[in-house]
C-alpha positions in Angstrom: 25.8 27.7 50.4 23.9 30.9 49.9 25.3 34.0 52.1 23.4 36.8 51.6 25.7 40.3 52.7 24.1 42.8 54.5 26.0 45.3 52.3 25.1 48.4 54.3 26.4 46.7 57.8 29.4 45.7 56.2 30.1 48.6 54.3 29.9 51.1 57.6 31.8 48.5 60.0 34.0 50.9 61.8 33.2 54.2 60.4 32.7 56.0 63.5 32.8 59.1 60.5 33.2 58.9 57.1 31.9 57.3 54.2 30.8 53.5 54.4 33.6 51.3 52.4 33.2 50.0 48.9 36.1 48.1 49.4 35.1 46.5 52.7 32.0 45.2 50.3 34.4 43.7 48.1 36.8 42.3 50.9 33.8 40.5 52.3 32.9 38.9 49.2 36.0 37.4 48.1 36.9 36.6 51.9 33.2 34.3 51.3 33.9 32.8 47.7 37.7 31.9 49.2 35.3 29.6 51.9 33.3 28.1 49.4 30.3 30.6 49.9 27.9 32.0 47.0 27.3 35.5 48.0 24.2 37.4 47.2 24.8 40.8 47.9 21.5 43.3 49.2 21.7 46.9 50.0 19.7 50.1 51.3 18.8 52.2 47.9 19.9 54.7 49.9 23.9 53.5 50.0 24.3 54.5 46.5 24.5 58.0 48.1 26.6 57.5 51.1 29.2 55.3 49.4 33.0 56.2 49.0 33.5 54.8 45.4 29.7 55.7 44.1 30.6 55.4 40.3 32.1 52.2 40.8 29.4 50.9 43.1 26.6 52.1 40.7 28.1 49.9 38.4 28.1 46.8 40.2 24.2 47.9 40.8 23.8 48.0 37.2 25.6 44.9 36.7 23.3 42.9 39.1 26.0 42.3 41.5 24.3 44.2 44.1 21.2 44.0 44.6 19.1 46.9 46.2 16.3 46.7 48.8 13.1 48.3 46.9 11.8 51.6 47.6 9.8 52.0 50.7 11.2 47.9 52.1 12.6 47.9 55.1 16.5 46.0 54.1 16.8 44.2 57.4 13.2 42.8 56.7 14.1 42.0 53.1 17.5 40.1 54.1 15.5 38.2 56.9 12.6 37.3 54.7 15.0 36.2 51.7 17.3 34.1 54.1 14.7 32.1 55.2 12.8 31.5 52.0 16.0 30.6 50.4 17.4 28.9 53.3 21.1 31.0 53.3 23.3 32.6 55.7 23.3 36.4 56.5 26.4 38.1 56.6 26.0 40.9 59.1 26.9 42.4 62.6 23.2 43.3 63.7 21.4 41.1 65.5 18.1 41.7 64.2 16.5 42.2 67.4 13.8 43.6 66.7 12.5 40.8 64.6 13.1 37.8 67.0 9.1 37.5 67.3 8.6 36.9 63.2 11.6 34.7 62.5 12.5 31.8 64.5 16.5 31.8 65.7 18.1 34.2 63.5 21.7 34.0 65.4 21.8 30.5 64.0 21.8 32.2 60.5 23.7 35.2 61.1 27.4 34.9 60.2 29.5 37.7 62.5 32.7 39.3 61.1 35.3 41.5 61.9 38.0 43.7 60.2 41.9 43.6 60.9 43.8 46.2 58.9 43.0 45.1 55.5 41.7 41.4 55.9 38.4 40.2 56.8 37.7 37.7 59.9 34.7 35.4 59.3 33.0 33.9 62.5 30.7 31.2 62.5 26.6 31.1 63.1 25.6 30.0 66.3 24.0 26.4 66.1 20.3 26.1 65.7 18.1 25.9 68.8 16.4 22.3 69.4 12.8 22.8 70.6 12.9 21.2 73.7 11.6 17.6 74.0 10.5 17.5 70.0 11.4 13.8 69.6 9.5 12.7 73.0 6.5 15.3 71.7 6.6 13.7 68.0 6.8 10.2 69.6 3.8 10.5 72.3 1.5 11.9 69.1 2.3 8.7 66.8 1.1 7.0 69.7 -2.2 8.3 69.8 -2.3 8.2 66.6 -1.7 4.7 66.9 -4.6 4.2 70.0 -7.0 6.1 67.8 -6.7 3.0 65.4 -7.6 0.7 68.0 -3.6 -0.2 69.2 -2.7 -0.5 72.9 0.6 1.1 74.0 3.0 0.6 76.6 2.9 4.1 78.4 4.9 3.4 81.7 7.7 6.0 82.3 9.3 4.6 85.6 12.7 5.2 84.8 14.1 2.6 87.3 18.0 2.4 87.3 19.8 0.5 84.7 21.9 -2.6 85.0 21.8 -6.2 84.1 20.6 -7.5 87.6 17.8 -4.9 87.8 16.3 -5.9 84.4 16.3 -9.4 85.2 14.8 -9.0 88.8 11.9 -6.5 87.3 11.4 -9.0 84.7 10.8 -12.2 86.7 8.4 -10.1 89.3 6.5 -8.6 85.9 6.0 -12.3 84.8 5.5 -13.7 87.8 2.6 -11.3 88.7 1.1 -11.4 84.8 1.0 -15.8 85.3 -0.7 -15.1 88.8 -3.5 -12.6 87.3 -3.1 -12.7 83.9 -3.9 -16.2 82.7 -7.6 -16.2 83.2 -8.2 -12.5 81.4 -5.9 -14.2 78.8 -8.1 -17.5 78.4 -10.8 -15.5 78.3 -9.7 -13.3 75.3 -9.4 -16.7 73.6 -12.9 -17.2 74.0 -14.3 -14.4 72.9 -12.6 -13.9 69.8 -12.8 -17.5 68.7 -15.9 -19.3 68.0 -15.3 -22.7 67.1 -14.9 -25.2 69.6 -12.2 -27.0 68.2 -9.9 -23.9 68.2 -10.9 -22.8 71.6 -9.8 -26.2 73.1 -6.4 -26.1 71.1 -5.9 -22.7 72.0 -6.9 -23.0 75.8 -4.4 -26.5 75.4 -1.5 -23.7 74.1 -2.3 -21.0 76.4 -1.7 -23.7 79.6 1.3 -25.1 78.0 3.4 -22.1 76.6 5.0 -19.6 79.1 6.8 -17.9 76.6 7.3 -13.9 76.8 9.2 -11.5 74.3 11.0 -8.7 77.0 11.2 -5.2 75.2 14.0 -3.8 77.3 14.0 -0.1 76.9 16.8 1.8 77.0 18.0 5.8 76.2 20.1 5.4 73.0 23.4 6.1 74.7 22.9 2.2 77.2 22.1 0.7 73.6 25.0 -1.3 73.2 25.6 -2.1 77.1 22.0 -3.1 77.8 22.7 -5.7 74.0 26.0 -7.3 76.0 23.6 -8.4 78.8 20.4 -9.2 77.3 21.6 -13.0 76.5 22.3 -13.1 80.6 18.8 -11.2 81.6 17.2 -13.9 79.1 19.1 -17.5 81.1 18.1 -16.1 84.8 14.7 -15.2 84.1 14.2 -18.5 82.4 15.7 -20.7 85.2 14.6 -18.8 88.5 10.9 -19.0 86.7 11.2 -22.8 85.3 10.2 -22.2 82.0 10.3 -24.6 79.2 11.5 -21.9 76.9 13.6 -18.9 78.2 12.2 -15.3 77.1 13.6 -13.6 74.4 14.9 -10.4 75.0 15.0 -7.7 72.9 16.6 -4.2 73.4 15.3 -0.9 71.7 16.2 2.7 71.4 13.1 4.0 73.7 12.7 7.9 73.6 11.3 8.4 76.7 14.0 6.5 78.7 16.1 8.7 80.5 20.2 7.7 80.4 20.9 5.2 83.0 17.7 4.0 83.5 15.5 1.2 82.0 11.3 0.1 81.3 10.3 -2.9 80.8 6.9 -3.6 78.1 6.4 -7.4 78.2 4.4 -9.8 76.2 3.1 -12.8 75.1 4.9 -14.5 72.5 1.9 -15.3 70.7 0.1 -11.5 71.0 3.2 -10.0 69.6 2.9 -8.5 66.1 5.6 -9.4 63.5 5.0 -6.3 61.4 3.6 -2.7 62.1 -0.2 -2.1 60.6 0.8 1.4 59.4 3.9 3.3 58.6 4.4 7.1 60.0 4.8 9.8 57.9 6.2 12.8 59.5 5.6 16.6 58.3 8.1 18.7 59.6 9.3 22.5 59.7 12.3 23.0 57.7 14.3 24.5 60.9 14.1 21.0 62.7 14.0 18.4 59.6 17.8 17.4 59.5 17.4 16.9 63.4 14.1 14.6 63.3 15.5 13.0 59.7 18.4 11.8 62.0 16.4 10.2 64.7 13.8 8.8 62.5 15.0 5.1 63.4 15.2 6.0 67.1 10.8 7.1 66.5 10.4 3.8 65.0 12.2 2.0 67.5 10.5 3.9 70.4 7.3 3.7 68.3 7.8 -0.3 68.2 8.6 -1.2 71.4 5.6 0.8 73.1 3.4 -0.8 70.9 5.1 -4.2 71.1 5.8 -4.5 67.2 8.6 -7.0 66.2 9.5 -5.0 63.1 9.6 -1.1 63.2 7.7 0.9 61.5 8.9 3.0 58.1 9.1 6.4 59.4 8.8 8.7 56.2 10.5 12.0 57.5 9.5 15.4 55.2 9.8 19.0 55.1 7.1 21.4 54.3 7.7 25.2 54.1 4.1 26.0 55.1 4.9 25.4 59.0 7.2 28.4 59.4 7.8 27.6 63.3 10.0 25.7 64.4 8.6 22.6 66.7 5.7 23.0 64.5 5.1 19.0 62.7 2.4 16.7 61.9 2.0 13.2 61.9 -0.3 10.8 59.3 -0.7 7.0 59.7 -0.5 5.2 56.5 -1.6 1.5 56.0 1.8 -0.8 56.1 2.8 -4.3 57.3 -0.2 -5.9 57.9 -3.5 -6.9 55.9 
């Protein structure tokens, strides 16, 4: 990784009086190279007039080893701009406080240092700040885009306490209520969609004799494994209690809206399930958030599939964009996918 060395800051370190030190710059370079970094030295134009070993310093400038900031340019701003453009770290003890509004999360790029005798101690940059709830914001926007295309999504977020018994009880209550209130509207939908009498009769018979459901159990990624272990028992319990000919299929899905230790259910008639997502999801994200969103792309896909009621996950592609400068910036685009 490239590290931009704030040469003036390093040279002046610990110098309450006296000239800035070229040796300190060279020590910093040697230490960074030993750590596997690629140092790039940037200095104020004025440093050549203050440094202790002027001739040696000028040779390094003339040889391109040290880059001087153009006259009339603020060195701090130049260093920060270069670091963000080239995704580099910065070796400096300057916290660049006056640039916080222009450059986001500077401290995640800045590497502090200290000299102890003739040795330099190189620290570590702070961990990048994550934009609060960015995964949920992306998932919400994605579901909004699907709804614009005419696909309903399940939006409840009750976060009931998670246990196998609690999931089974909730499923039994919900399916019982659906059976009591939903069969008439289900048959009405059949008549509205199928104009041919023979097909209507077939669909009515199917609706009357089939009571199979798919139960999507939505849990936090932290609870996924435990929920999967209980899935079989939940299916058997619900099927036996409701005297179903076929036990419901219980599918556990990671859901980014569900808090750890809680759950939500999306229960769908088995003949209403979408086998594949009708659209793929393309996420364009700022460079800062790209690694985090890329790492969680499958959780986004799982959340969208569970909330839409699709069996297969949509393909979620994540791409960085230099045009999105601030953390938290993203765009969602749906691309025609798995169903014609």
